[in-house]
DSSP file (Angstrom, degrees, kcal/mol; ACC not computed):
  #  RESIDUE AA STRUCTURE BP1 BP2  ACC     N-H-->O    O-->H-N    N-H-->O    O-->H-N    TCO  KAPPA ALPHA  PHI   PSI    X-CA   Y-CA   Z-CA
    1    1 A X     >        0   0    0      0, 0.0     4,-2.3     0, 0.0     5,-0.2   0.000 360.0 360.0 360.0 -50.3  160.9   -8.7  -24.2
    2    2 A X  H  >  +     0   0    0      1,-0.2     4,-2.7     2,-0.2     5,-0.2   0.876 360.0  53.5 -58.9 -40.3  157.9   -6.6  -23.2
    3    3 A X  H  > S+     0   0    0      2,-0.2     4,-2.5     1,-0.2    -1,-0.2   0.916 108.7  50.5 -58.8 -44.5  159.5   -3.5  -24.7
    4    4 A X  H  > S+     0   0    0      2,-0.2     4,-2.3     1,-0.2    -2,-0.2   0.902 111.1  47.4 -62.0 -42.0  159.9   -5.4  -28.0
    5    5 A X  H  X S+     0   0    0     -4,-2.3     4,-2.4     2,-0.2     5,-0.2   0.936 112.8  48.3 -63.5 -47.1  156.3   -6.5  -28.0
    6    6 A X  H  X S+     0   0    0     -4,-2.7     4,-2.2     1,-0.2    -2,-0.2   0.887 111.1  51.7 -63.4 -37.5  155.1   -3.0  -27.2
    7    7 A X  H  X S+     0   0    0     -4,-2.5     4,-2.4     2,-0.2     5,-0.3   0.909 110.5  48.4 -64.4 -42.4  157.3   -1.6  -30.0
    8    8 A X  H  X S+     0   0    0     -4,-2.3     4,-1.9     1,-0.2    19,-0.5   0.914 113.6  46.3 -65.3 -42.2  155.9   -4.1  -32.6
    9    9 A X  H  < S+     0   0    0     -4,-2.4    -1,-0.2     1,-0.2    -2,-0.2   0.880 115.3  46.0 -69.6 -37.8  152.3   -3.3  -31.6
   10   10 A X  H  < S+     0   0    0     -4,-2.2    -2,-0.2    -5,-0.2    -1,-0.2   0.888 119.3  38.7 -72.8 -38.7  152.8    0.4  -31.6
   11   11 A X  H  < S-     0   0    0     -4,-2.4    -2,-0.2    -5,-0.2    -1,-0.2   0.762  82.6-163.2 -89.0 -24.3  154.7    0.7  -34.9
   12   12 A X     <  -     0   0    0     -4,-1.9     2,-0.3    -5,-0.3    -3,-0.1   0.884  14.1-162.1  45.1  59.7  152.7   -2.0  -36.8
   13   13 A X        -     0   0    0     -5,-0.3    13,-1.9     1,-0.1    -1,-0.2  -0.553  18.8-114.7 -77.1 132.3  155.3   -2.5  -39.5
   14   14 A X  E     +A   25   0A   0     -2,-0.3     2,-0.3    11,-0.2    11,-0.2  -0.403  46.6 158.2 -66.9 137.9  154.0   -4.1  -42.7
   15   15 A X  E     -A   24   0A   0      9,-2.4     9,-2.4    -2,-0.1     2,-0.5  -0.915  41.2-111.2-144.5 169.3  155.5   -7.6  -43.5
   16   16 A X  E     -A   23   0A   0     -2,-0.3     7,-0.2     7,-0.2     9,-0.0  -0.945  33.9-130.5-107.6 130.7  154.5  -10.6  -45.5
   17   17 A X    >   -     0   0    0      5,-1.1     3,-1.3    -2,-0.5     5,-0.2  -0.227  23.7-107.2 -76.0 170.3  153.7  -13.7  -43.6
   18   18 A X  T 3  S+     0   0    0      1,-0.3    -1,-0.1     2,-0.1    -2,-0.0   0.512 113.2  66.1 -78.6  -4.7  155.2  -17.1  -44.4
   19   19 A X  T 3  S-     0   0    0      3,-0.1    -1,-0.3    94,-0.1    -2,-0.0   0.497  98.7-132.5 -91.2  -4.4  151.9  -18.4  -45.8
   20   20 A X    <   +     0   0    0     -3,-1.3    -2,-0.1     2,-0.1     3,-0.1   0.769  66.0 132.4  56.4  30.3  152.0  -16.0  -48.7
   21   21 A X  S    S-     0   0    0      1,-0.4     2,-0.2    92,-0.1    -1,-0.1   0.444  74.9 -77.8 -88.9  -1.6  148.4  -15.1  -48.1
   22   22 A X        -     0   0    0     -5,-0.2    -5,-1.1    91,-0.0    -1,-0.4  -0.648  68.2 -35.5 130.6 175.2  149.2  -11.4  -48.3
   23   23 A X  E     +A   16   0A   0     -2,-0.2     2,-0.3    -7,-0.2    -7,-0.2  -0.452  54.9 177.9 -72.1 137.7  150.6   -8.6  -46.2
   24   24 A X  E     -A   15   0A   0     -9,-2.4    -9,-2.4    -2,-0.2     2,-0.4  -0.851  29.8-109.0-128.0 167.5  150.0   -8.6  -42.5
   25   25 A X  E  >  -A   14   0A   0     -2,-0.3     4,-2.6   -11,-0.2     5,-0.3  -0.822  18.1-131.5-101.0 140.0  151.1   -6.3  -39.8
   26   26 A X  H  > S+     0   0    0    -13,-1.9     4,-2.6    -2,-0.4     5,-0.2   0.894 110.1  52.4 -56.9 -40.9  153.6   -7.4  -37.2
   27   27 A X  H  > S+     0   0    0    -19,-0.5     4,-2.5     2,-0.2    -1,-0.3   0.893 109.6  48.9 -60.7 -42.0  151.4   -6.2  -34.4
   28   28 A X  H  > S+     0   0    0     -3,-0.2     4,-2.5     2,-0.2    -2,-0.2   0.923 113.0  47.1 -66.0 -45.6  148.4   -8.1  -35.8
   29   29 A X  H  X S+     0   0    0     -4,-2.6     4,-2.5     1,-0.2    -2,-0.2   0.930 114.1  47.2 -60.1 -45.3  150.5  -11.3  -36.1
   30   30 A X  H  X S+     0   0    0     -4,-2.6     4,-2.6    -5,-0.3     5,-0.2   0.923 111.4  51.1 -62.6 -45.1  151.9  -10.9  -32.6
   31   31 A X  H  X S+     0   0    0     -4,-2.5     4,-2.4     1,-0.2     6,-0.3   0.909 111.5  47.6 -59.5 -44.5  148.5  -10.2  -31.1
   32   32 A X  H  X>S+     0   0    0     -4,-2.5     4,-1.7     1,-0.2     5,-0.9   0.903 112.7  48.5 -63.9 -41.3  147.0  -13.3  -32.8
   33   33 A X  H  <5S+     0   0    0     -4,-2.5    -2,-0.2     1,-0.2    -1,-0.2   0.887 114.5  45.7 -69.0 -37.2  149.9  -15.5  -31.6
   34   34 A X  H  <5S+     0   0    0     -4,-2.6    -2,-0.2    -5,-0.2    -1,-0.2   0.889 121.1  36.6 -70.7 -39.7  149.7  -14.2  -28.0
   35   35 A X  H  <5S-     0   0    0     -4,-2.4    -2,-0.2    -5,-0.2    -1,-0.2   0.620 101.1-128.4 -92.1 -13.3  145.9  -14.5  -27.7
   36   36 A X  T  <5 +     0   0    0     -4,-1.7    -3,-0.2    -5,-0.2    -4,-0.1   0.740  52.9 157.1  75.3  19.7  145.5  -17.7  -29.7
   37   37 A X      < +     0   0    0     -5,-0.9    -1,-0.2    -6,-0.3    -2,-0.1  -0.391  28.0  46.3 -82.2 160.0  142.8  -16.0  -31.9
   38   38 A X        -     0   0    0     -2,-0.1     2,-0.3     1,-0.0    32,-0.2   0.068  58.0-143.7  94.9 155.6  141.9  -17.2  -35.3
   39   39 A X  E     -B   69   0B   0     30,-2.4    30,-1.6    31,-0.1    75,-0.3  -0.996  20.0-103.1-155.8 151.8  141.1  -20.5  -36.9
   40   40 A X  E     -     0   0B   0     -2,-0.3    76,-0.1    74,-0.3    27,-0.1  -0.303  55.4 -82.7 -68.2 156.1  141.6  -22.4  -40.1
   41   41 A X  E     -     0   0B   0     74,-0.3     2,-0.4    69,-0.1    27,-0.2  -0.295  46.5-170.3 -59.0 144.0  138.7  -22.8  -42.5
   42   42 A X  E     -B   67   0B   0     25,-2.0    25,-2.4    -3,-0.1     2,-0.4  -0.998  20.1-125.6-136.8 135.3  136.2  -25.6  -41.7
   43   43 A X  E     +B   66   0B   0     -2,-0.4    23,-0.2    23,-0.2     3,-0.1  -0.684  28.8 170.6 -86.4 131.9  133.4  -26.8  -44.0
   44   44 A X  E    S+     0   0B   0     21,-3.7     2,-0.3    -2,-0.4    22,-0.2   0.736  77.5  10.9-102.1 -37.7  130.0  -26.9  -42.6
   45   45 A X  E    S-B   65   0B   0     20,-1.6    20,-2.7     0, 0.0    -1,-0.4  -0.984  85.9-116.7-144.0 132.3  128.1  -27.6  -45.8
   46   46 A X        -     0   0    0     -2,-0.3    75,-0.1    18,-0.2    74,-0.0  -0.185  30.9-102.3 -68.5 158.6  129.7  -28.6  -49.1
   47   47 A X        -     0   0    0     17,-0.1    75,-0.4    61,-0.1     2,-0.3  -0.294  40.9-161.0 -70.0 166.1  129.6  -26.5  -52.3
   48   48 A X  E     -C   62   0C   0     14,-1.1    14,-2.8    73,-0.2     2,-0.4  -0.974  21.1-105.6-146.8 159.6  127.2  -27.6  -55.0
   49   49 A X  E     -C   61   0C   0     -2,-0.3     2,-0.6    12,-0.2    12,-0.2  -0.731  31.1-136.9 -86.3 136.0  126.6  -27.2  -58.8
   50   50 A X  E     -C   60   0C   0     10,-2.8    10,-0.9    -2,-0.4     2,-0.0  -0.831  66.7 -11.8 -96.0 120.9  123.7  -24.9  -59.7
   51   51 A X  S    S-     0   0    0     -2,-0.6     2,-0.6     8,-0.1     8,-0.0  -0.129  99.4 -55.0  83.3 176.0  121.6  -26.3  -62.5
   52   52 A X        -     0   0    0      1,-0.0    74,-0.1     7,-0.0     2,-0.1  -0.824  59.8-115.8 -93.1 121.5  122.3  -29.2  -64.9
   53   53 A X        +     0   0    0     -2,-0.6    74,-2.7    72,-0.1     2,-0.4  -0.356  40.7 179.3 -57.9 131.8  125.6  -28.9  -66.7
   54   54 A X  B >   -Ef  57 127D   0      3,-0.5     3,-2.2    72,-0.2    41,-0.4  -0.996  36.1 -96.2-137.9 140.2  125.1  -28.5  -70.4
   55   55 A X  T 3  S+     0   0    0     72,-2.7    41,-0.2    -2,-0.4     3,-0.1  -0.336 111.3   9.3 -55.3 127.6  127.5  -28.1  -73.3
   56   56 A X  T 3  S+     0   0    0     39,-2.8     2,-0.4     1,-0.2    -1,-0.3   0.410 109.2 102.8  82.8  -0.5  127.9  -24.4  -74.2
   57   57 A X  B <  S-E   54   0D   0     -3,-2.2    38,-0.8    38,-0.2    -3,-0.5  -0.941  75.0-112.4-115.2 136.4  125.9  -23.2  -71.1
   58   58 A X  E     - D   0  94C   0     -2,-0.4     2,-0.4    36,-0.2    36,-0.3  -0.406  27.0-162.8 -68.0 138.5  127.4  -21.8  -68.0
   59   59 A X  E     - D   0  93C   0     34,-3.1    34,-2.4    -2,-0.1     2,-0.4  -0.948   9.4-142.3-119.7 143.9  127.3  -23.7  -64.7
   60   60 A X  E     -CD  50  92C   0    -10,-0.9   -10,-2.8    -2,-0.4     2,-0.8  -0.848   5.1-145.0-108.4 140.7  127.9  -22.1  -61.3
   61   61 A X  E     -C   49   0C   0     30,-2.4   -12,-0.2    -2,-0.4     2,-0.2  -0.899  24.8-146.6 -99.5 105.1  129.7  -23.6  -58.3
   62   62 A X  E     -C   48   0C   0    -14,-2.8   -14,-1.1    -2,-0.8    30,-0.0  -0.506  23.3-104.0 -75.3 142.2  127.9  -22.3  -55.3
   63   63 A X        -     0   0    0     -2,-0.2    -1,-0.1   -16,-0.2     2,-0.0  -0.319  31.1-134.0 -59.3 140.3  130.0  -21.6  -52.2
   64   64 A X        -     0   0    0    -17,-0.1     2,-0.5    55,-0.1   -18,-0.2  -0.155  34.7 -87.8 -74.9-174.2  129.7  -24.1  -49.5
   65   65 A X  E     +B   45   0B   0    -20,-2.7   -21,-3.7   -18,-0.0   -20,-1.6  -0.908  54.4 177.9-102.4 126.6  129.2  -23.0  -45.9
   66   66 A X  E     -B   43   0B   0     -2,-0.5     2,-0.3   -23,-0.2   -23,-0.2  -0.881  21.5-157.1-129.8 153.4  132.5  -22.3  -44.1
   67   67 A X  E     +B   42   0B   0    -25,-2.4   -25,-2.0    -2,-0.3     2,-0.2  -0.809  33.6 124.3-116.8 167.8  133.7  -21.1  -40.7
   68   68 A X  E     -     0   0B   0     -2,-0.3     2,-0.4   -27,-0.2   -28,-0.2  -0.597  53.0 -95.7 151.2 149.9  137.2  -19.6  -40.0
   69   69 A X  E    S+B   39   0B   0    -30,-1.6   -30,-2.4    -2,-0.2     2,-0.2  -0.933 111.4  31.7-139.2 113.4  138.7  -16.5  -38.6
   70   70 A X  S    S-     0   0    0     -2,-0.4    44,-0.2   -32,-0.2   -31,-0.1   0.479 117.1 -97.0 -72.9 168.2  139.5  -14.5  -40.4
   71   71 A X        -     0   0    0     -2,-0.2    -2,-0.1     1,-0.1    -3,-0.1  -0.302  47.9-115.4 -54.2 128.9  136.7  -15.2  -43.0
   72   72 A X        -     0   0    0     -4,-0.1     2,-0.3    40,-0.1    40,-0.2  -0.230  16.7-136.0 -67.4 157.0  138.1  -17.4  -45.7
   73   73 A X  E     -G  111   0E   0     38,-2.5    38,-2.3     2,-0.0     2,-0.4  -0.765  24.6-130.4-103.1 160.8  138.5  -16.4  -49.3
   74   74 A X  E     +G  110   0E   0     -2,-0.3     2,-0.3    36,-0.2    36,-0.2  -0.877  23.3 177.8-121.4 144.3  137.5  -18.9  -52.0
   75   75 A X  E     -G  109   0E   0     34,-2.0    34,-2.7    -2,-0.4     2,-0.3  -0.933  15.4-147.9-135.6 163.6  139.1  -20.3  -55.2
   76   76 A X  E     -G  108   0E   0     13,-0.8     2,-0.3    -2,-0.3    32,-0.2  -0.934  13.4-170.9-136.2 149.7  137.8  -22.9  -57.6
   77   77 A X  E     -G  107   0E   0     30,-1.6    30,-2.7    -2,-0.3    12,-0.2  -0.921  18.9-146.9-139.8 117.0  139.1  -25.7  -59.9
   78   78 A X  E     -G  106   0E   0     10,-2.2     7,-2.3    -2,-0.3     2,-0.3  -0.541  14.8-167.8 -83.4 149.4  136.8  -27.4  -62.4
   79   79 A X  E     -GH 105  84E   0     26,-2.7    26,-2.4     5,-0.2     2,-0.5  -0.994  15.0-158.1-139.6 141.9  137.2  -31.0  -63.3
   80   80 A X  E >  S-GH 104  83E   0      3,-2.1     3,-2.0    -2,-0.3    24,-0.2  -0.988  87.7 -12.5-119.5 124.0  135.7  -33.3  -66.1
   81   81 A X  T 3  S-     0   0    0     22,-3.3    -1,-0.1    -2,-0.5    23,-0.1   0.855 130.4 -55.7  52.5  38.8  135.9  -37.0  -65.3
   82   82 A X  T 3  S+     0   0    0     21,-0.4     2,-0.5     1,-0.2    -1,-0.3   0.372 112.5 118.0  81.7  -3.3  138.2  -36.2  -62.4
   83   83 A X  E <   -H   80   0E   0     -3,-2.0    -3,-2.1     1,-0.0    -1,-0.2  -0.825  68.5-116.8 -99.1 130.9  140.8  -34.4  -64.5
   84   84 A X  E     -H   79   0E   0     -2,-0.5     2,-0.7    -5,-0.2    -5,-0.2  -0.386  23.2-131.3 -63.7 142.1  141.5  -30.7  -63.8
   85   85 A X    >   -     0   0    0     -7,-2.3     3,-2.1     3,-0.2    -7,-0.3  -0.876  26.8-117.5 -99.4 114.9  140.7  -28.4  -66.6
   86   86 A X  T 3  S+     0   0    0     -2,-0.7     3,-0.1     1,-0.3    -9,-0.0  -0.264  94.2   4.7 -56.9 127.9  143.5  -26.1  -67.2
   87   87 A X  T 3  S+     0   0    0      1,-0.2     2,-1.6     2,-0.0    -1,-0.3   0.371  91.5 124.4  82.5  -4.5  142.6  -22.4  -66.6
   88   88 A X    <   +     0   0    0     -3,-2.1   -10,-2.2     1,-0.2    -3,-0.2  -0.621  26.2 125.2 -89.6  79.3  139.1  -23.3  -65.3
   89   89 A X        +     0   0    0     -2,-1.6   -13,-0.8   -12,-0.2    -1,-0.2   0.167  37.7 103.8-126.1  16.3  139.5  -21.5  -62.0
   90   90 A X  S    S-     0   0    0      2,-0.3   -15,-0.0    -3,-0.2   -12,-0.0  -0.462  83.3-110.0 -90.0 168.8  136.4  -19.1  -62.0
   91   91 A X  S    S+     0   0    0     -2,-0.1   -30,-2.4   -31,-0.1     2,-0.3   0.737 104.9  51.2 -72.1 -19.5  133.3  -19.7  -60.0
   92   92 A X  E     -D   60   0C   0    -32,-0.2    -2,-0.3   -16,-0.1     2,-0.3  -0.861  66.6-176.2-117.9 155.6  131.4  -20.4  -63.3
   93   93 A X  E     -D   59   0C   0    -34,-2.4   -34,-3.1    -2,-0.3     2,-0.6  -0.996  17.9-147.5-149.4 142.0  132.4  -22.8  -66.1
   94   94 A X  E     -D   58   0C   0     -2,-0.3   -36,-0.2   -36,-0.3   -39,-0.1  -0.943  26.9-128.1-115.0 114.2  130.9  -23.5  -69.5
   95   95 A X        -     0   0    0    -38,-0.8   -39,-2.8    -2,-0.6   -38,-0.2  -0.338  29.5-129.8 -60.3 133.3  131.4  -27.2  -70.6
   96   96 A X    >   -     0   0    0    -41,-0.2     3,-1.7     1,-0.2     4,-0.2  -0.299  31.7 -76.5 -83.7 167.2  133.0  -27.3  -74.0
   97   97 A X  T 3  S+     0   0    0      1,-0.3    -1,-0.2     2,-0.1    31,-0.0  -0.274 118.6  35.6 -55.8 143.6  131.9  -29.3  -77.1
   98   98 A X  T 3  S+     0   0    0     -3,-0.1    -1,-0.3    30,-0.0    -2,-0.1   0.427  91.8  95.2  89.2  -1.1  132.8  -33.0  -76.8
   99   99 A X    X   +     0   0    0     -3,-1.7     3,-2.0    28,-0.1    27,-0.3   0.464  48.1 123.3 -99.8  -0.7  132.2  -33.1  -73.0
  100  100 A X  T 3  S+     0   0    0      1,-0.3    27,-0.2    -4,-0.2     3,-0.1  -0.318  75.7  24.7 -59.3 140.2  128.6  -34.4  -73.1
  101  101 A X  T 3  S+     0   0    0     25,-3.4    -1,-0.3     1,-0.3     2,-0.2   0.257 100.8 109.9  88.6 -12.5  128.2  -37.6  -71.2
  102  102 A X  S <  S-     0   0    0     -3,-2.0    24,-2.9    24,-0.1     2,-0.5  -0.493  73.3-105.8 -92.2 165.3  131.2  -36.8  -68.9
  103  103 A X  E     - I   0 125E   0     22,-0.2   -22,-3.3    -2,-0.2     2,-0.4  -0.803  28.2-156.6-100.2 128.3  131.0  -35.9  -65.2
  104  104 A X  E     +GI  80 124E   0     20,-3.4    20,-1.6    -2,-0.5     2,-0.3  -0.845  17.3 168.1-105.0 135.9  131.6  -32.4  -64.1
  105  105 A X  E     -G   79   0E   0    -26,-2.4   -26,-2.7    -2,-0.4     2,-0.4  -0.939  22.7-143.9-137.6 161.7  132.8  -31.4  -60.6
  106  106 A X  E     -G   78   0E   0     -2,-0.3    15,-2.4   -28,-0.2     2,-0.6  -0.996   7.6-150.1-125.9 131.7  134.1  -28.2  -59.0
  107  107 A X  E     -GJ  77 120E   0    -30,-2.7   -30,-1.6    -2,-0.4     2,-0.4  -0.916  15.9-163.4-101.1 116.2  136.8  -28.2  -56.2
  108  108 A X  E     -GJ  76 119E   0     11,-3.0    11,-2.7    -2,-0.6     2,-0.5  -0.853   1.3-162.8-100.2 136.6  136.3  -25.3  -53.9
  109  109 A X  E     -GJ  75 118E   0    -34,-2.7   -34,-2.0    -2,-0.4     2,-0.4  -0.980   3.9-160.2-120.7 126.0  139.2  -24.2  -51.6
  110  110 A X  E     -GJ  74 117E   0      7,-2.6     7,-2.4    -2,-0.5     2,-0.3  -0.887  20.1-179.1-101.4 134.8  138.6  -22.0  -48.6
  111  111 A X  E     +GJ  73 116E   0    -38,-2.3   -38,-2.5    -2,-0.4     2,-0.3  -0.994  15.4 153.0-139.7 137.6  141.8  -20.2  -47.4
  112  112 A X  E >   - J   0 115E   0      3,-2.4     3,-1.5    -2,-0.3   -40,-0.1  -0.844  63.1 -78.5-144.3-172.1  142.9  -17.9  -44.7
  113  113 A X  T 3  S+     0   0    0      1,-0.3   -73,-0.1    -2,-0.3     3,-0.1   0.606 126.9  54.8 -67.2 -10.6  146.1  -17.2  -42.8
  114  114 A X  T 3  S-     0   0    0      1,-0.3   -74,-0.3   -75,-0.3     2,-0.3   0.499 121.0 -61.4-101.3  -6.9  145.6  -20.3  -40.6
  115  115 A X  E <   -J  112   0E   0     -3,-1.5    -3,-2.4   -76,-0.1     2,-0.3  -0.931  43.8 -99.3 154.0-176.5  145.2  -22.8  -43.4
  116  116 A X  E     -J  111   0E   0     -2,-0.3     2,-0.4    -5,-0.2    -5,-0.2  -0.996  20.9-171.4-144.7 142.6  143.3  -24.1  -46.5
  117  117 A X  E     -J  110   0E   0     -7,-2.4    -7,-2.6    -2,-0.3     2,-0.4  -1.000   8.8-155.5-136.8 136.6  140.7  -26.8  -47.1
  118  118 A X  E     -J  109   0E   0     -2,-0.4     2,-0.4    -9,-0.2    -9,-0.2  -0.919   9.3-176.1-112.8 137.6  139.4  -28.1  -50.4
  119  119 A X  E     -J  108   0E   0    -11,-2.7   -11,-3.0    -2,-0.4     2,-0.3  -0.999  16.2-141.3-133.8 137.8  136.0  -29.8  -50.9
  120  120 A X  E     -J  107   0E   0     -2,-0.4   -13,-0.2   -13,-0.2     3,-0.1  -0.746  18.7-125.1 -97.2 141.4  134.7  -31.3  -54.2
  121  121 A X        -     0   0    0    -15,-2.4   -73,-0.2    -2,-0.3     2,-0.1  -0.321  38.9 -88.4 -72.1 164.2  131.0  -30.9  -55.3
  122  122 A X        -     0   0    0    -75,-0.4   -73,-0.2     1,-0.1   -16,-0.2  -0.476  55.1-104.2 -65.3 148.3  129.0  -34.0  -56.1
  123  123 A X        -     0   0    0     -2,-0.1     2,-0.4   -18,-0.1   -18,-0.2  -0.448  33.1-165.4 -77.8 151.7  129.4  -34.9  -59.8
  124  124 A X  E     -I  104   0E   0    -20,-1.6   -20,-3.4    -2,-0.1     2,-0.3  -0.997  24.6-115.8-136.9 140.1  126.8  -34.1  -62.5
  125  125 A X  E     -I  103   0E   0     -2,-0.4     2,-0.3   -22,-0.2   -22,-0.2  -0.594  30.4-125.0 -77.4 130.3  126.7  -35.6  -66.0
  126  126 A X        -     0   0    0    -24,-2.9   -25,-3.4    -2,-0.3   -72,-0.2  -0.602  25.5-147.9 -76.2 128.4  127.0  -32.9  -68.7
  127  127 A X  B      f   54   0D   0    -74,-2.7   -72,-2.7    -2,-0.3   -28,-0.1  -0.587 360.0 360.0 -96.1 162.5  124.2  -33.0  -71.2
  128  128 A X              0   0    0     -2,-0.2   -74,-0.1   -74,-0.2    -1,-0.1   0.447 360.0 360.0 -78.7 360.0  124.4  -32.1  -74.9
């Protein structure tokens, strides 16, 4: 067993982990599993909308504050009145015509090899 561990660490052969988060090295995975290092993302402060959402004007979803090891990466999903907007997955979003008076939110997801956590911003009414 020790020879196999030593071989994996020395050769560091690339593989894809089972979370599909990207390529990792066998030695790195083994080292993390043996030492218990790393942690899933945890939210310390929620994300928020920057500015007042207005039709035709870009709105930004500021990153919340997160912990996690390794450092999480972020993804976004915008929603109007609780319904996901197809293709609206960037950090910024421009409310379309016809959305005035509706509530805009952004769902931010923090993800690393140990897990993923999603947090929704407080809603803000879109102005004309």
